C-alpha positions in Angstrom: -64.9 -71.6 40.0 -66.4 -68.4 41.0 -65.8 -65.1 38.8 -64.7 -62.5 41.7 -64.6 -58.9 40.2 -62.7 -56.0 42.1 -64.3 -53.9 44.4 -61.8 -51.0 43.1 -63.3 -50.9 40.0 -60.0 -52.2 37.8 -61.3 -54.1 34.7 -59.9 -57.7 35.0 -58.2 -57.7 38.3 -60.3 -60.3 40.7 -61.4 -59.3 44.0 -58.5 -60.6 46.7 -59.7 -63.2 49.4 -59.3 -62.2 52.7 -56.5 -64.2 53.3 -54.5 -62.7 50.3 -55.7 -59.2 51.5 -54.0 -59.9 55.0 -50.7 -61.0 53.3 -50.7 -58.0 51.4 -51.2 -55.9 54.4 -48.4 -57.7 56.0 -46.2 -57.1 53.0 -46.9 -53.5 52.8 -46.2 -52.9 56.7 -43.0 -54.7 56.5 -42.1 -52.6 53.2 -43.0 -49.5 55.3 -40.6 -50.6 58.2 -37.9 -50.7 55.8 -35.8 -47.4 55.4 -35.5 -48.0 51.7 -38.7 -46.2 50.6 -39.0 -42.8 49.0 -41.7 -40.6 50.7 -44.0 -41.1 47.3 -43.6 -44.8 47.5 -44.1 -45.0 50.8 -47.4 -42.4 51.0 -48.7 -44.8 48.0 -48.2 -48.0 50.0 -50.0 -46.3 52.9 -53.1 -45.5 50.8 -52.8 -49.2 49.8 -52.8 -50.7 52.9 -55.3 -48.6 54.4 -57.9 -49.5 51.5 -57.0 -53.4 52.0 -57.8 -52.8 55.8 -61.2 -51.1 55.0 -62.1 -53.8 52.8 -61.0 -56.5 55.2 -63.2 -54.9 57.9 -66.1 -55.3 55.7 -65.2 -58.7 54.5 -65.2 -59.6 58.3 -68.6 -57.5 59.4 -70.3 -59.4 56.7 -69.1 -62.7 57.3 -69.9 -61.9 61.0 -73.6 -61.1 60.0 -74.1 -64.2 58.2 -73.0 -66.2 61.3 -75.5 -64.4 63.5 -78.2 -64.9 60.5 -77.3 -68.8 60.4 -77.3 -69.3 64.2 -80.3 -67.2 65.4 -83.3 -69.2 66.2 -85.6 -69.2 63.4 -88.8 -66.9 64.1 -92.4 -67.6 62.7 -93.6 -65.9 60.0 
């Protein structure tokens, strides 16, 4: 089992997987679509969602780079 640490600096909270992060983004979007949130709560959720989107984008960029490295032809050194 891998020990994942939070990228937001929160002690004791494991880093979310990409799938978990995407699920949380969907939850946030549904909550923001509802009319039951106050301005402060909606703003906090929006801010959380933006953070998840940024970290998901970073994860995808890292995965893309890894795939490129693995599939590129080997060069003689």
